[in-house]
N, C-alpha and C positions, 0 to 999 in steps of 0.2 A: 502492499499498499504506500500510495508516495507520502512524503513528509513536504509542507508546502512544493507541491510541485515535484521532489525530486525522489527518481526510482532507487530502490534498492539494490539494483542490481549494477548501478555504479558506485566503484569501488574504487577507489584510491590510497593506497602504501604508500606514505611516503617516511623512505627508515635515515638518517644519518650517522655518521661515526665522527666526532669529533672530540678534539681534544680540547683546542683552548675556548669553546663555544661557537668561532664563526660556521660551521658546517649547521649548527642546531639553529641556529638565527636562519640560514636560508631553508631549512625543511619547515621553518615555521613557515614560513612565504609562501612556498608554494605548496603547502597546507590550505590556506589563505587561498591560496590563486584556484586549486581545485575542488575547497569549497565554494568559491562563484561560481565555478560552472557543475556544482549541483552533484557532484561526487560526494559518497559518502567515505568521509575521512581519516584517516589514523597515521597520526605523525610520533614514530618509538626510535629509540635506539637500534642499529641494526644485532647487539647480541640481545635486545629484548623479543625476539623473531625467529622461529626456527627457518631452515629456506623452502620445507612445502606450505608454511604462509604465506608464500609468494603466487604458488599457482593458481586460485582462485579470482588474483583482484583483474578489476580492469587491465590499471598502469598500476605500476610500481615504480618510483620516480627516488632516487638515493642520492644523496647528498654526502659526499667524503673527503675530510682533510689526510694528507698525510704525514704520518708522523717520523722521528728520527731517521732514519737509513729508509726510506722509502715503504714504510712500516703503514699496517689501518694503526689507527687510533685506537684505546684502551679498550673503547665501549663497543667496539667492530668487532672483535681480533676473535670472539669466541664463534661469529657467526660465520668468518671467513675461513677454519680451523674446518667448520662443519661442510663447507664447498667444498674441502679438501679432500672428504672422505674418497679410499680410490671405489669402492662399491657402487657409488652413484653410476649409473647409467647415463650415457652420453644425449637419450631424451628427456631426464628426469625434469628438469624447467623449460620444454618443450611449450607449452601452456600460458610461457609468463612472457608479458608484454613491457617494455621496461626501458628506461633513461635513467641518463647519470649525469651527474654536476661533478668535476672534481675541482677542489680548495688548494693551493700550492703555492710554491714559493721556486722563484726561477734564478734564482739563488744557489740552491742545492743539484746538488747532479740529475739527481734522481728527483726530477720536475715531477708533481701528480700522480706518482707510481702507485701509490693506492689505489685512487681512481681505478687506470688504466688496466691494476691487473684485475682488481675484481671487474673490469665488463668481459675482459676475457677469459675469464673460468663462467664466469653469466653464459656466456654464447659459447663456450666448450660444454655447457649443459642444457645445450636446447633454448634457452632464455632467447627471445628477439628484439631488438634495440627496433622501440617502435619509434622515436626522436632521436638525431646525432647526441655524443656529449658534448660537454660544455667543457672548459676547461680554465678558472679563474687562475692568474698571479699575483702572489700581494704587492709584486714588486714593480705592478703598474701604478702610474702616477695617482690615476684615480679610482686603484685598490679593486677590490674584488666584482664592485658596482660595475667596472665598466666592460666587464664579460655579462655578468649575472644578468643583468636587466635586457637587453639585447636577445641573451637564451631566452629567457624567462617570456620575453614579452613574444616568440616566436615560439613555445609551447605551448601558451594559451591560444596562439590560432592554431597550433597542431592539433590540441586536443577537441578544438571550437569541430574543425574542418572533420577530423575523421571518426568521432564518438557526439555528433550532435545528441543536442536534447528533442525531445519530443516536440510536436508541433504546437505553436502555444504555449510551451515553457522557455522561458529566457534565465539568460545568467543574472547570478544575483548583483546589481549594478552595485558600485564603489560607493554610493551615498546610504548604503542600507549599511549598518553595521552588523556585522556577526556576531553570534552570543559567544560568551568565553566560556571555556570549559571549568575555570573556578575562579569564585567569586567571594573578597570582604564580608564579612556579616559579623556584627555584633552576635556574641554569645546569646543573648537571651533573644534576637531575632533569628537564627540560624534555620527556622523550620518553617519562615514563610518569604526567605530571599528568591529571587525571582529575577534572570536577567533586566526583563523590561522593564521591569520596578525604578532601575536606579540606572537608566539613561537618563540625559539630560533633556529628553522632548522634544530635538531638534531633528532626530534621525528616526528609523524603524531598525526594528530589531531584526538579524532573520535567523531561525532556530533551523542549521542544516545536515544535522548528524545526527541518529539514531543513537547513539553510543549508551550501553547502560550493564550496568554491573553494581552486584548487592553491597547495599554502604558500608559496611565493613569490609571490602577486599579494595576500598578507592582509598591507597596511596596509603596503605596504613599496614600491619603488621604481613598480611596475606600477600602485599606486591612483591611482585619479582624484586632480586637482589640490587639486580641493576637498577630499578627508578628509583630502588631508597637511597642508594650509594653506592655511584660506582666507582668511589677515588680508594684506593687500596689499603691503606690504612693512613690514621687519624691517632694524632700524638700530641699529647699538652707537653710543653716545653718552656722555660724559664729561660727570660735574655740574661745575660750572665755580661756581656760587653755592648757597647753602641758605639763605635770609635771613628770619630769622623778622621779619614786617611790624608785626603788632600789640602793642605792650608786652605786658610778663609780668601786667600785672595785669590784662590786660583777657580776658574770657570765652574767649576763643576764639583757638587759637594759629596766624595762618595764614599763609605762607609764599610767598615768590617763589623759585622753582627756574630757574635758566637749567644749560643744557645747550648743550654745541654736537659736532659730528661735524665729519672734514675733509671728509667727502662733500659735495658740490654737492646739496641735496636741493631739491626743488619744492613748497610749500605753499601753500595758500590762504590768509585770513580763513574761520577758522570750522571747520576743518579740527580733529582730532585726535589726540592722543595716546593711545595704552593703556599705560599700566605695568604690567609681572610680577612682581607682589609675591612675597615668600618669607615664611612662616611663620617666626614669632620659633623660636630654639631650644628656648627654656623650654617651649615649647609644645607640639614637636616631643616633647620630651624626656618628660611629663609624659602623651602618649600612649603614647607607649613602652611606659612605666611600666606604664599603667594596662589596656592592653590584653595584658599579660605577651608585646610583641615584643622585648625591648631583644636577645637573645640571638640574633636575627636581621636588628637595623637594620645591621648592616653589609656584610652577605654579600652577595654579588652577584647581582642576579634579574633576570629578565628579562619580558617580558610571553607568552603563549601564548595561543593559541585553543581554542576546546574543542569547536568543532563536527567534522563528520567530514571526509573528503579534496574529495568528489564532485563535481559543481556543476550548479544548477539555479539557486540565486539568488547574487545577492554578496553576500559574508560581510560585515560591518558594520565599520568603518573601528575599529584601537583605539582607548580610551574615553581615552589622551593621546597626542594627534595629534605629538608630538617623537616619541616611543617607537615601535619595533616588532619583529620578533618579532628581527629580526637587532642590535639594542640592549641594552646591558644598564645597569642598576642599580643603586641599593642603596631599602633600607624608606625608612633616611632621608634620603636625598636625594627620594624620593616621596612623603613627610607636607613634607617644606621650601618644596617646588618647586613643585609638582604639584596638590595634594590640600589640599579646602580645610578647617579644624579650627573655626575660627570662625563658619559662616555659619551660620544660622540653619537647624537641620533642619528638612523639609520631610518631610508627611507620610509619604511613600516612605520615608523615611531610620527612622522606628518601625516601619513594616513591615519593613523587610528585619534592624534589630538584635534583634528579637526573636523570630527565628528562633535568633538566637544565645545564650538563656541557660537556664538550667535551674532558677531563682528563681520558681515558679509567681505569686506576687507581682509579680513583675516583668513577668513576659509579659501578666499581665494588665493593669498599666495601661499597656504599652507600646502592647498590643493595641485601646486605648480611643482612645488619640489617633488609628490610624488609622480608626475611625468614625466616619463622614459625621456620624452622630446627636452627635456632641463636637466639633464644629467651635470652639464657646469658649472649651473646657476648653485643646482645642490652641494656642487664640491665647492663650491666658492663661498659659500655661505656655513657649512660645515666643515670639512674636512682640512682647508688651506688654513680657516682662524684656528681652527682647534676649538668651535665653539661646542660649548656640553647642554646638555639636555635643562640643568636648571637655564641656564640663559637663556635658552632659545623657548622655554617657558614665563620667565622674566620679561620676555620683549614680546610677545602674543600675550600678553594680560589678559585679555578675554577669555583664552582658553582655561576652561575650570573642569578639570579630570575628576567625575566621581570617586570619593576613597574606597568604593568599593573595586574600580578595577585599576589600583594599583598595578595587582601583580602581571594583569592583562599589558598595561600603557609603559611602563619602566621595565626595562630590563633587569635580568638578573647581574647581580654586585657577583662578577666569579675570579677565585682567587687567580693570583700573578704568580709564574711558576720564576724560581731561582735556581740555577744550578750549585751543586754545592761545591763547596772549595776547600772543603778538610779530606782527609785520606790516612790511611793506616795510622800511624800512632796517634795524631789529631784525632784521632777519631772518639779516644777515649775518655772522657769525662771525668773532673777533678776528684768526684766522691763515685767514682768506681759506676758512672749508668755510661750514657755516650751522649758526646761533643756535635753539633750542627753549625758548622761556619760556610756565612755566605759574605760574597761580596756585590755589593749593592752600588747602584749611582742613582743619588736619587732625581727623579726626574723634576725637573723647575727651569722653564723658561720665557722667554715673550713674544708674543706669535705678529704675527705682519701687521695686528691691527694695535699693536700693542700692549698687549692684556699679559698677563701675568698667571702660564699656567703650571700646573701642578698634576701629577702622577698620585692618581687614589690612594696608592698604594705604597707609594714611597714615603708620600707625605705621612702616612702611619705608621710607616718604619722609623722613618727620622722623628719624630715624637715620643716614642715608647719610650720608656725612664727603664731605667736598668733596674732587674727583678719585677718583670711583666710576664705575664704567664700568656700563654698564646696558644690554639690550637690550629698548629699545620699538619696538612700531608707531606705524605714519603712518596713516591712513586719510582719506578724505574725509566732510568734517559734512555737516550736513543744513542749512544754511542756503542754498546756493547762491548763494556772493556771487563777483560778476563784475567784471570791469573795465569791463564795458558801464555797466553803471551809476553811473560814474562823474561825473556831471555831473547826475543826477536828487540832491535831499533827501532825508536818508534820518533816523529819527529812531530814536534806540536807546534802548532802558530794559535797566539792569540793575544792578539791587542787590547788592552785595557779590560775591561771587565771580562772580556771573552779568555781572562787567564785564570779564573776561577774555575772552572772544571778540568783546567791543566793542572792547575796547583793541585786538585784532589787527585791527579794521577800520580803526578812527579811524586809524592808522600805516598799511595800507595806502591808505587815500584822500588821507594827507602823502603817499605817492609819486605816485600818480596825479595829484596834484596838480602835482608839479613835474613829470613829464612829458610833461605837456600844456600847461605855463610853457615847457619849452624849447620842443617842438612850436611852437608860438604866435610863440617870441622867433625860431624858424629862417623863420617864415612874414611876419614884420615887425611884427606884434603886441606891445606889451608890457603886459606881466600882470606883477605884482607877488604875491612872497609866495604864488603861488596863490588870490588870493581871487577872481579872476574867473577860474578854468577849472574850476574843479570844485565840485559843489552844496551847500550847505548841508548841513552836520551839526549834530544835537541829540543830547546825551547827558543822560539823567536817571540820577543813580546814586541812591541810598539806602545810610545804614547807619545804627547807631546812635546813635556820638560820630563826632564830626567831627577831633578830636584821637587816635582808636583804630585808626577800621576805613576810613579815605576814601583806600582805593587808589590809589595813581600822582596824587594831586591834584596837586604839582607838576607832572607831566605835562601835565596839563590846561593850566592856565596858559603854560606852553612851546607847548603847539600852539595855543589860541589865536590867539596875535600872529600864526603863520604861516598859517592856514588858516582859511575861515567856519566853527568853532566854536562852539556856545553848549553850556555845561557848566550844569544845574539841580541842587543836590543836595539830598537829605531828609533832616538826622542827627534821625531817631527822637526818640533820648534826650535833648538839648541844650538842649530848653525842656519846657514842662509839658504841653501839647498834642502827642499827638504825630505826627508829619508821615510820609507814607509818598510814593513815586514819584504814583501815585493820585492825591495830591493835589494833588503838581506839575503832572500832566500836565493835570487841571480849570483851572489856575491859570492857564495856556498853551495855553488853548484856541482863542486867534484866531489865536497862530503855527503851532501845530499842525493849522488848519485850512485855510492857508494851503500849509502846504507840501503836507499830505498832498492835499488836494481839487484846489487850483487849483493846484501843482505836479507833480501824483503823483508823488508821493516813497514812498519804502517805511520800513519799521516791521520793526524786530529787535527780539526779548522776549529776552533771557535772565537764566536766575537756578534760583531755586523754585521745584518743582512744584506746591508748597502753591497756598496760596489770591492768589498776587500775579497771575499771570497773567487768572486771572479778575477780579480788580479791576482790573487794567490794562485788559482788555476792555472793560470796565464805564465806563471813564473815557474813552475813546477814543469809545463810543456817545453819550457826552453831547457830547463835544467836535464831534461831526457832529449833533448836535441843537440845537446853536447857530444854523442853517442849513437845518435841518430837521425833520419830525416823527421820531419814536422808529421805525417802521415804514423808512422810507428809510433811517434812520442804522445799524440792522442790517444792511439790504438792501445798504450801501454796504461796510460794512465785510465781507460778506459776498465782494462781490463785488473786493474788494482781496486775499482769500485766493485767489480761484481765479485772478486775476491774478500770483499770486506775490511780492504788496506787501505780505504780512502773515505774517513768518517768527516764528517760534518755535523756540530751545534749550534746553529747560529740563529737570531733573536733580533 
């Protein structure tokens, strides 16, 4: 039976694999696109479904980012492994019509690798590509939207043409507000909430999905584990040191942070800590005032589902995984801990808030930003000046978002990832627990419109007093460092704060050297200071000034006396002619050729994802060209990538 003119046999399954949230944002937008075309739509992480669940859907759309060295994100790996089962027949997915959209970074050698290999495997299992795959590049001047907007616009046209609606039924127009899956409600009013009762009255609300599930299972204890929390390990830590390493006269504030926990926690070089920041109290207060939410700020509220009770499809989990139907909070707490007020708004944000103004001029201007034809204007208004959500709402003062819609309209405040800078004996806490050290550049700069911008997480970190306790998440990094490579030489390239995971690796190799030395001595061999027990290590470090930002300089001197380590430094502003790490690589071509070609060494590149990785890659090709032609040099570097000897972690 149709719901609002929608046939139940039109189903769209939108799946995502997301590491930092970008692919999830794309999936949410694609979900709204298919809902407006009157598909019964479900949006889920890839790991929340079994491959058989794809078979009876009208269309399957997958948004996936690439993590690490061409890997799928954490919340997509179980799904990927299930596709690799050898017993699956070649016609396993022959009834599946799909398309996919990859989110990548062209500074990585394996650009959009996850989307490509997922696409290839689906085709191998008999699935049919209903629409050409899209691939976005984070390095594009206009970001991911430069590819996503034209691709999604053409996808919509394709779906309308190939899967037309019945006569007399039309897509839901943009001026009709789609019903959210979850809204906020006062605890005492939970039983009477409805989406239509909390619109501002300027636009109708469409109910498009006939999702239902028993209330006890909605995001509660019976929900799939990956819905409740996909993070591998949550740890409570105490901040022991928060030290500025750069002088106050330097342009950038860089901190060395040391956290400890009494727990015994194992981590490897290259692993990552995710810190979950809080918004500044003055930003929260400003938003409460701008939205006229002051009177509601501290009243107990909770999330409630808006869908019906009976079940044919799994109901989407709550937008904030820490909150369930049974838990309560306040609007102030939500805005402080869970919703992002300082993010650069996406196109979908303008589409939402255009529904919540009665000012015709404001409405027209907001809708212009949602029009793909005005993508340049959107970029100039948001990305170029780094304008925040809070600033947009302050400028469009007629916009009044109903507080019940806060979790629908405002994006989730996601944790920020930092490579761990400690390894080896530095992992041991002073009281027998575990120590984690970070090297963090505090984000603070002036934009083209002369406004100061600060990163929400690094601003939070900079203000953390020693003794603070915070909850962090530990997860595996993408460098894949293991003890099996202890005897092989490594070339590490880590300019600026990119030296953090390199420091972890070098201290780890120092410990491996001690272990190998102890083993050799037990077998009757004599090895001094690990010099003959472990492979050579080479560090190329770059910064502006030796006196200002040569991070851990004294440590490198100490370590060079205890292990086979060479350090080459490029201080770009300490002489008239600028010198960068790629220049040092060319200067040391004889050494690098020996270690990489003759000794089967490994390269680790960490740091900025801008021009540095490509410049380093070109320099390495030139190193190989000292003994072979250009084509052979490029082929050798590609072979290193395939063998896992060329690894990159940039941000």
